[in-house]
Residue, then its C-alpha position, 0 to 999 in steps of 0.5 A: m283732551t285727555e285728563h291728567t293729574i298734577l301730583d302736588s296741587s299746591a303748585l297751582n294758584g287760584w283755587r276756589k271752592s266750587s259753587y257745586s260743592g255742598n254746604e255740609g262741610g267736609s265735602c268741598v271740591e276746589v277748582v282753578d278757573a282759566h287754567p290753560s290745560g283744562v279744569p283742575v279739581r282737588d279735594s279741599k281737605n288735601p291741598h298738597g294732594p293730587a289734582l285731576v285736570m279735566s277738559a271743560d267738556s268733561w267737567a261740564s258733563f260731570v257737573s250735569a250728572l251731579s245736578d241731575g242725580d245721575l251719580p249715586a252718593 
């Protein structure tokens, strides 16, 4: 599956803060569960902005890289 973008992410319902977001505030990632096209991801500070829809495998790889410290801040 190829990632794609939803230009206005407010068109989707069911956004929740990702459990992988930090508690520092200001750096919250929101996701939608059980979306038929993959895992939509957006910046919570921009609810009308774009969302990247990732395949479940891509999302899992991204989360793994974050938790392993493989992505520099």
